[in-house]
N, C-alpha and C positions, 0 to 999 in steps of 0.2 A: 684487646684480648678478652676482656670481660663481656663485650658485646657479642663476640663470636660464640662464647660458651653459652650465653643466654639464648642466642638464636638456635644453637644446636639443641639445647634443652627444650625449647619451645617446639621444635620440629619432632623431637623424639617422643614427647608426651602423646600426641595423637596416634603415632605409629604403635606405641606400646598398648594404648587403649584399643586400637583396632585389632590387635593380635590377641586380646584377652578372650578366653573361652566364653561362649554364650551361656546364660543361666537357663537351666532346663525348666520347662513349663510343665504344668500338670497334664497337658495333652500329648506330651512326648510318648513315643512308643517304648516299650521295654525291650531292651536288647536281649538276645538269646543267652548271653553269659549271665545277665542279671536274673533271668528266669530260672536258670539252672541253679544259681546260688540260693534263690528262695526255696527251691525244692529240697536242697540239702540241709536246710536249717530245721531244728526240731520244732514240732508244733507247740509244745509246752515249754515253759521256762524250767530250767533245772536248778535246784538249789546248789549253791557252791559254798565252799569253805568248810571248815571242820565243824563237827557237832559241838555244841556248848559243853564245856567240861563240868559245869555246875548246872543242875536242873531242878532247883527248888522252886523257882517261879520265874515268870517273864516280867513281872512288875518291877518298876524302877522308881519307887518313891524316894523322897528326900529322907535321909536317915541321920540320926545323931544320937548322942548320949541318951539312953532311956528307951530308944526304939526297940521293938521286938517283932518277931515273926519270921515268915519265910523269906522276905526280902533281906533281912539281916543275915539269915543263913546263907543266902546267895552271895551277899557281899563278903561274908567271912570265907566262903569257899573261894571266891575270886582272889581275895587277899592271900590266902594260902597258896593258890596256884601261881599268882603273879610275883609274890615276894618270898614264899616259903615261910610265912609268918608263924605257922604252927598253932593257929587259933582253934579252939573248940568251936565247931559249927553248931552252936546251941541256940541261935536265934536271939540272943540278948546282946544289945549294943552297949557294952560297958566300957570301962577305962582302958582295958587291954585292946579291945577292938578299935577304940578311938586312937590309941597310940599307934597301932598298926596302920590305920588309915592315914594318920599324919606322916608316918614314915614312907608310905607308898606315894602320897602326894608330893613329898619332898623329892623322892627319887624320880618321879614322873615329870617334875618341873611344872606342876600346876599349883593353884592356890592351896595353901596349907591351912585348913581350918578344922580338920578332924571330923568333918561332916561328909556324907556321901550324897552329893547332888548330881545333876545331869552330867557335868564335866567329869567328875570322878567315876561315875558309872560307866561312861564311855571309855575312859582309859582302862578301868579295871577289866571290863569285858574283853577289850581288845588284847591287853597284855596277858590275861589269864588264858586266853585261847590261842595265843601265838606260840609257834614252835620255839623251843629253847627256853621256855619259862622254867624256873623263876629268874627274874632279871635283877632284882635289888638284893 
C-alpha cells in the first residue's frame, strides 16, 4: 500500500507543476483591464488617516525627568488624549508627567520606565489619534 501511495505522489508532483501558472516576464504585454486600472488610479498619493490631534512639533526625541520644550508639550498632549491624564501642557517633564507616562506604559503593555523613547512615542501617537480615546 505504501508503494502505491508513493507512486501516486510521484506521478502527481509533475502534473501539479505542469499546471502551475507561468511567471510573467517584463516583456509581457499589458492587458486592457490592467491598462484601464492604471488610468483609474490617482496620479498623486493621497494622505490618509486623521490629522494629528496634537500639533506642537513633529520631533520625537527621548524624554525624561527634567526635559522641556515643544516635544514635552506634544507628549503631554498625547498623554491627555490617550489616557485622560489631565496634564498641564506646559512643556516641563516633571514628576506628574513621569507618573502619567508610567501609567500609560503599564496600560499599553510596554516597558515601564517613565521615559518617552521610540516605543512609547509610537504607542502614544497611535493611541492619542485613535477613535475612542481615552483608553486607560
